[in-house]
N, CA, C and O atoms as a DFTB+ gen file, in Angstrom:
440 C
 N C O
     1  1     171.811      26.903      -3.017
     2  2     173.150      26.597      -2.563
     3  2     173.185      26.659      -1.048
     4  3     172.170      26.978      -0.427
     5  1     174.288      26.372      -0.454
     6  2     174.428      26.333       0.993
     7  2     174.465      27.752       1.543
     8  3     175.229      28.591       1.067
     9  1     173.644      28.011       2.535
    10  2     173.648      29.316       3.173
    11  2     174.253      29.254       4.567
    12  3     174.816      30.234       5.053
    13  1     174.135      28.111       5.198
    14  2     174.640      27.968       6.556
    15  2     174.739      26.495       6.892
    16  3     174.166      25.645       6.209
    17  1     175.462      26.210       7.933
    18  2     175.574      24.840       8.407
    19  2     175.505      24.886       9.925
    20  3     176.012      25.819      10.548
    21  1     174.878      23.878      10.517
    22  2     174.789      23.850      11.972
    23  2     174.988      22.438      12.491
    24  3     174.681      21.458      11.812
    25  1     175.506      22.354      13.703
    26  2     175.630      21.065      14.384
    27  2     175.104      21.261      15.792
    28  3     175.843      21.692      16.677
    29  1     173.838      20.949      16.009
    30  2     173.275      21.091      17.339
    31  2     173.093      19.714      17.954
    32  3     174.047      18.937      17.995
    33  1     171.917      19.392      18.427
    34  2     171.677      18.117      19.113
    35  2     171.759      16.914      18.185
    36  3     171.788      15.776      18.654
    37  1     171.796      17.143      16.894
    38  2     171.791      16.050      15.934
    39  2     173.168      15.411      15.847
    40  3     174.165      15.976      16.298
    41  1     173.200      14.219      15.257
    42  2     174.454      13.488      15.103
    43  2     175.379      14.148      14.082
    44  3     176.599      14.114      14.245
    45  1     174.821      14.741      13.041
    46  2     175.643      15.319      11.987
    47  2     175.209      16.723      11.647
    48  3     174.297      17.281      12.258
    49  1     175.872      17.276      10.670
    50  2     175.567      18.627      10.224
    51  2     174.237      18.671       9.494
    52  3     173.813      17.697       8.871
    53  1     173.598      19.816       9.586
    54  2     172.419      20.119       8.788
    55  2     172.796      21.300       7.904
    56  3     173.383      22.275       8.373
    57  1     172.460      21.209       6.642
    58  2     172.771      22.267       5.688
    59  2     171.501      23.015       5.339
    60  3     170.525      22.409       4.897
    61  1     171.501      24.331       5.532
    62  2     170.383      25.159       5.095
    63  2     170.471      25.261       3.585
    64  3     171.499      25.660       3.039
    65  1     169.391      24.901       2.917
    66  2     169.443      24.782       1.463
    67  2     168.173      25.301       0.818
    68  3     167.172      25.571       1.482
    69  1     168.245      25.432      -0.484
    70  2     167.079      25.713      -1.314
    71  2     166.847      24.474      -2.158
    72  3     167.772      23.956      -2.783
    73  1     165.622      24.007      -2.173
    74  2     165.313      22.823      -2.968
    75  2     163.860      22.430      -2.829
    76  3     163.114      23.006      -2.036
    77  1     163.479      21.460      -3.597
    78  2     162.095      20.981      -3.610
    79  2     162.056      19.521      -3.201
    80  3     163.023      18.778      -3.371
    81  1     160.907      19.127      -2.653
    82  2     160.715      17.738      -2.248
    83  2     159.284      17.317      -2.536
    84  3     158.377      18.145      -2.617
    85  1     159.107      16.024      -2.689
    86  2     157.781      15.418      -2.743
    87  2     157.752      14.393      -1.621
    88  3     158.598      13.502      -1.552
    89  1     156.764      14.535      -0.743
    90  2     156.594      13.616       0.380
    91  2     155.418      12.713       0.047
    92  3     154.297      13.184      -0.147
    93  1     155.682      11.410      -0.018
    94  2     154.651      10.440      -0.401
    95  2     154.210       9.642       0.818
    96  3     155.026       9.024       1.501
    97  1     152.907       9.666       1.078
    98  2     152.319       8.847       2.130
    99  2     151.562       7.710       1.454
   100  3     151.593       7.583       0.230
   101  1     150.896       6.898       2.233
   102  2     150.091       5.818       1.664
   103  2     148.913       6.370       0.868
   104  3     148.368       5.679       0.008
   105  1     148.512       7.627       1.152
   106  2     147.309       8.191       0.537
   107  2     147.557       9.300      -0.474
   108  3     146.728       9.516      -1.358
   109  1     148.678      10.009      -0.366
   110  2     148.860      11.186      -1.217
   111  2     150.328      11.545      -1.406
   112  3     151.217      11.021      -0.735
   113  1     150.546      12.465      -2.352
   114  2     151.859      13.061      -2.576
   115  2     151.741      14.539      -2.253
   116  3     150.817      15.213      -2.706
   117  1     152.684      15.035      -1.468
   118  2     152.624      16.411      -1.000
   119  2     153.893      17.134      -1.428
   120  3     155.000      16.663      -1.165
   121  1     153.734      18.277      -2.088
   122  2     154.883      19.092      -2.485
   123  2     155.409      19.846      -1.267
   124  3     154.637      20.269      -0.406
   125  1     156.724      20.010      -1.205
   126  2     157.350      20.701      -0.077
   127  2     158.568      21.479      -0.565
   128  3     159.128      21.190      -1.622
   129  1     158.961      22.466       0.227
   130  2     160.171      23.256      -0.030
   131  2     161.171      22.947       1.079
   132  3     160.846      23.062       2.261
   133  1     162.372      22.559       0.706
   134  2     163.388      22.199       1.692
   135  2     163.850      23.405       2.509
   136  3     163.980      24.513       1.990
   137  1     164.090      23.167       3.781
   138  2     164.694      24.154       4.669
   139  2     166.122      23.719       4.979
   140  3     167.071      24.485       4.806
   141  1     166.260      22.462       5.444
   142  2     167.590      21.931       5.693
   143  2     167.586      20.423       5.526
   144  3     166.539      19.777       5.534
   145  1     168.789      19.881       5.374
   146  2     168.944      18.434       5.223
   147  2     170.272      18.020       5.847
   148  3     171.246      18.774       5.830
   149  1     170.293      16.826       6.391
   150  2     171.504      16.257       6.961
   151  2     171.425      14.751       6.876
   152  3     170.476      14.207       6.310
   153  1     172.399      14.078       7.425
   154  2     172.428      12.621       7.321
   155  2     171.279      11.956       8.071
   156  3     170.888      10.837       7.739
   157  1     170.736      12.636       9.078
   158  2     169.670      12.035       9.868
   159  2     168.266      12.398       9.461
   160  3     167.309      11.742       9.875
   161  1     168.121      13.454       8.639
   162  2     166.770      13.844       8.268
   163  2     166.720      15.184       7.575
   164  3     167.735      15.718       7.127
   165  1     165.501      15.718       7.498
   166  2     165.285      16.974       6.790
   167  2     164.149      17.753       7.426
   168  3     163.311      17.192       8.132
   169  1     164.131      19.049       7.167
   170  2     163.041      19.927       7.554
   171  2     162.553      20.595       6.288
   172  3     163.348      21.021       5.451
   173  1     161.223      20.688       6.149
   174  2     160.669      21.277       4.934
   175  2     159.413      22.079       5.251
   176  3     158.676      21.769       6.187
   177  1     159.186      23.121       4.447
   178  2     157.907      23.816       4.469
   179  2     156.911      22.924       3.753
   180  3     157.171      22.457       2.644
   181  1     155.773      22.687       4.383
   182  2     154.818      21.746       3.820
   183  2     153.427      22.073       4.349
   184  3     153.240      22.221       5.556
   185  1     152.450      22.185       3.450
   186  2     151.083      22.484       3.864
   187  2     150.245      21.235       4.087
   188  3     149.096      21.336       4.519
   189  1     150.788      20.071       3.804
   190  2     150.033      18.828       3.967
   191  2     149.871      18.447       5.424
   192  3     150.656      18.852       6.283
   193  1     148.839      17.663       5.687
   194  2     148.584      17.173       7.047
   195  2     149.265      15.819       7.208
   196  3     148.783      14.809       6.695
   197  1     150.368      15.803       7.910
   198  2     151.110      14.565       8.146
   199  2     151.048      14.227       9.629
   200  3     151.184      15.104      10.482
   201  1     150.844      12.957       9.927
   202  2     150.730      12.516      11.314
   203  2     152.098      12.174      11.889
   204  3     152.957      11.633      11.194
   205  1     152.288      12.492      13.155
   206  2     153.527      12.103      13.824
   207  2     153.699      10.596      13.750
   208  3     152.758       9.840      13.991
   209  1     154.896      10.169      13.417
   210  2     155.188       8.744      13.310
   211  2     154.839       8.128      11.971
   212  3     155.158       6.965      11.726
   213  1     154.189       8.885      11.100
   214  2     153.784       8.354       9.795
   215  2     155.009       8.016       8.946
   216  3     155.960       8.793       8.870
   217  1     154.969       6.852       8.316
   218  2     156.038       6.458       7.398
   219  2     155.825       7.149       6.063
   220  3     154.706       7.202       5.553
   221  1     156.902       7.679       5.500
   222  2     156.822       8.403       4.234
   223  2     157.998       8.018       3.345
   224  3     159.019       7.510       3.809
   225  1     157.824       8.274       2.074
   226  2     158.929       8.229       1.122
   227  2     159.099       9.642       0.606
   228  3     158.127      10.318       0.272
   229  1     160.342      10.077       0.546
   230  2     160.650      11.443       0.139
   231  2     161.560      11.398      -1.076
   232  3     162.484      10.587      -1.145
   233  1     161.294      12.268      -2.024
   234  2     162.211      12.512      -3.141
   235  2     162.518      14.004      -3.103
   236  3     161.612      14.834      -3.177
   237  1     163.800      14.339      -2.989
   238  2     164.126      15.760      -2.958
   239  2     165.277      16.073      -3.893
   240  3     166.087      15.214      -4.240
   241  1     165.318      17.340      -4.288
   242  2     166.394      17.817      -5.148
   243  2     166.859      19.170      -4.633
   244  3     166.064      20.093      -4.454
   245  1     168.155      19.267      -4.400
   246  2     168.781      20.498      -3.938
   247  2     169.073      21.370      -5.151
   248  3     169.517      20.882      -6.191
   249  1     168.818      22.666      -5.003
   250  2     169.077      23.595      -6.104
   251  2     170.518      23.471      -6.582
   252  3     171.445      23.442      -5.773
   253  1     170.704      23.399      -7.887
   254  2     171.997      23.300      -8.575
   255  2     172.646      21.920      -8.494
   256  3     173.716      21.714      -9.067
   257  1     172.021      20.974      -7.794
   258  2     172.534      19.602      -7.761
   259  2     171.749      18.805      -8.796
   260  3     170.521      18.886      -8.817
   261  1     172.416      18.038      -9.654
   262  2     171.732      17.453     -10.810
   263  2     170.833      16.248     -10.532
   264  3     170.023      15.889     -11.387
   265  1     170.951      15.617      -9.371
   266  2     170.220      14.372      -9.147
   267  2     169.177      14.493      -8.045
   268  3     169.339      15.255      -7.091
   269  1     168.107      13.727      -8.199
   270  2     167.075      13.622      -7.174
   271  2     167.496      12.559      -6.158
   272  3     168.085      11.543      -6.529
   273  1     167.198      12.789      -4.891
   274  2     167.581      11.866      -3.819
   275  2     166.315      11.236      -3.231
   276  3     165.480      11.945      -2.668
   277  1     166.164       9.915      -3.354
   278  2     165.011       9.240      -2.741
   279  2     165.380       8.721      -1.344
   280  3     166.458       8.158      -1.151
   281  1     164.482       8.913      -0.380
   282  2     164.730       8.457       0.990
   283  2     163.434       7.947       1.610
   284  3     162.340       8.375       1.243
   285  1     163.580       7.025       2.556
   286  2     162.455       6.586       3.374
   287  2     162.614       7.235       4.736
   288  3     163.723       7.363       5.255
   289  1     161.475       7.648       5.314
   290  2     161.563       8.321       6.596
   291  2     160.306       8.185       7.423
   292  3     159.341       7.518       7.049
   293  1     160.359       8.849       8.568
   294  2     159.239       8.872       9.508
   295  2     159.049      10.325       9.947
   296  3     160.021      11.028      10.226
   297  1     157.800      10.765      10.005
   298  2     157.508      12.125      10.452
   299  2     157.861      12.224      11.934
   300  3     157.287      11.530      12.773
   301  1     158.815      13.100      12.236
   302  2     159.320      13.229      13.596
   303  2     158.669      14.388      14.335
   304  3     158.407      14.298      15.534
   305  1     158.408      15.477      13.619
   306  2     157.697      16.596      14.234
   307  2     156.999      17.417      13.165
   308  3     157.392      17.428      11.999
   309  1     155.955      18.104      13.599
   310  2     155.210      18.978      12.705
   311  2     154.916      20.283      13.432
   312  3     154.834      20.325      14.660
   313  1     154.762      21.323      12.664
   314  2     154.321      22.624      13.148
   315  2     153.537      23.231      11.992
   316  3     153.520      22.672      10.895
   317  1     152.903      24.345      12.221
   318  2     152.131      24.968      11.154
   319  2     153.055      25.256       9.978
   320  3     153.971      26.072      10.084
   321  1     152.811      24.584       8.860
   322  2     153.590      24.810       7.656
   323  2     154.952      24.143       7.608
   324  3     155.699      24.360       6.654
   325  1     155.305      23.334       8.609
   326  2     156.613      22.678       8.647
   327  2     156.471      21.201       8.972
   328  3     155.544      20.790       9.669
   329  1     157.404      20.409       8.458
   330  2     157.466      18.993       8.820
   331  2     158.933      18.587       8.946
   332  3     159.763      18.934       8.106
   333  1     159.230      17.857       9.996
   334  2     160.558      17.291      10.196
   335  2     160.490      15.795       9.970
   336  3     159.647      15.111      10.552
   337  1     161.367      15.288       9.134
   338  2     161.367      13.865       8.789
   339  2     162.721      13.272       9.144
   340  3     163.764      13.784       8.738
   341  1     162.689      12.183       9.907
   342  2     163.909      11.442      10.233
   343  2     164.085      10.354       9.190
   344  3     163.154       9.598       8.912
   345  1     165.277      10.272       8.611
   346  2     165.547       9.225       7.632
   347  2     165.718       7.889       8.348
   348  3     166.289       7.828       9.437
   349  1     165.221       6.828       7.732
   350  2     165.243       5.505       8.341
   351  2     166.428       4.659       7.908
   352  3     166.679       3.601       8.485
   353  1     167.149       5.109       6.910
   354  2     168.245       4.307       6.373
   355  2     169.330       5.224       5.833
   356  3     169.092       6.401       5.564
   357  1     170.501       4.677       5.681
   358  2     171.577       5.407       5.019
   359  2     171.439       5.198       3.524
   360  3     170.898       4.188       3.075
   361  1     171.926       6.149       2.764
   362  2     171.773       6.093       1.315
   363  2     173.018       6.664       0.647
   364  3     173.537       7.703       1.054
   365  1     173.482       5.975      -0.372
   366  2     174.628       6.475      -1.134
   367  2     174.290       7.801      -1.808
   368  3     175.129       8.700      -1.874
   369  1     173.059       7.921      -2.310
   370  2     172.639       9.167      -2.958
   371  2     172.654      10.325      -1.958
   372  3     173.056      11.436      -2.304
   373  1     172.220      10.072      -0.731
   374  2     172.243      11.111       0.300
   375  2     173.682      11.468       0.656
   376  3     174.014      12.647       0.778
   377  1     174.532      10.470       0.821
   378  2     175.942      10.731       1.123
   379  2     176.580      11.613       0.053
   380  3     177.352      12.519       0.366
   381  1     176.255      11.346      -1.203
   382  2     176.838      12.119      -2.305
   383  2     176.388      13.570      -2.278
   384  3     177.205      14.473      -2.458
   385  1     175.095      13.810      -2.054
   386  2     174.624      15.195      -2.026
   387  2     175.185      15.920      -0.801
   388  3     175.475      17.113      -0.882
   389  1     175.343      15.231       0.323
   390  2     175.931      15.870       1.504
   391  2     177.402      16.216       1.283
   392  3     177.862      17.263       1.737
   393  1     178.139      15.357       0.598
   394  2     179.530      15.677       0.249
   395  2     179.590      16.886      -0.672
   396  3     180.464      17.741      -0.529
   397  1     178.657      16.953      -1.619
   398  2     178.579      18.083      -2.543
   399  2     178.283      19.372      -1.774
   400  3     178.890      20.411      -2.036
   401  1     177.349      19.296      -0.826
   402  2     177.023      20.467      -0.013
   403  2     178.220      20.886       0.840
   404  3     178.505      22.077       0.965
   405  1     178.914      19.922       1.421
   406  2     180.091      20.213       2.244
   407  2     181.179      20.889       1.411
   408  3     181.807      21.844       1.868
   409  1     181.401      20.401       0.202
   410  2     182.411      21.004      -0.677
   411  2     182.043      22.452      -0.994
   412  3     182.915      23.320      -1.011
   413  1     180.783      22.714      -1.241
   414  2     180.334      24.077      -1.513
   415  2     180.481      24.972      -0.298
   416  3     180.854      26.138      -0.421
   417  1     180.190      24.430       0.872
   418  2     180.325      25.190       2.110
   419  2     181.790      25.530       2.368
   420  3     182.113      26.664       2.722
   421  1     182.677      24.552       2.191
   422  2     184.103      24.778       2.418
   423  2     184.660      25.781       1.413
   424  3     185.518      26.592       1.763
   425  1     184.187      25.737       0.180
   426  2     184.656      26.680      -0.838
   427  2     184.293      28.114      -0.458
   428  3     185.022      29.048      -0.791
   429  1     183.172      28.291       0.237
   430  2     182.766      29.627       0.673
   431  2     183.683      30.177       1.757
   432  3     183.767      31.391       1.944
   433  1     184.369      29.295       2.470
   434  2     185.250      29.722       3.559
   435  2     186.626      30.145       3.066
   436  3     187.374      30.805       3.788
   437  1     186.956      29.769       1.850
   438  2     188.303      30.052       1.324
   439  2     188.358      31.432       0.719
   440  3     189.406      31.849       0.226
């Protein structure tokens, strides 16, 4: 569920979440654990070797949300055990999960 929300240099909010992802490159599929997600991209714990600028397809699922979200992206940054992916397109599925996360975040404030 949502633990925190932030709005820093990015265009939109990023939601700290629990969830799983699969990052698909031209050569392999890599399992990852979500750290945060927003309209522009995601950050995940990942042990795979991904190159900066590499095009990827991501499928992720947020804990307690019933649907998987498929996205296309580009590796924007990497660090030991982490990967940041910028989404390349807008997606109705992403919009829906972000609305769901926002509703959960707002409910925590009441």
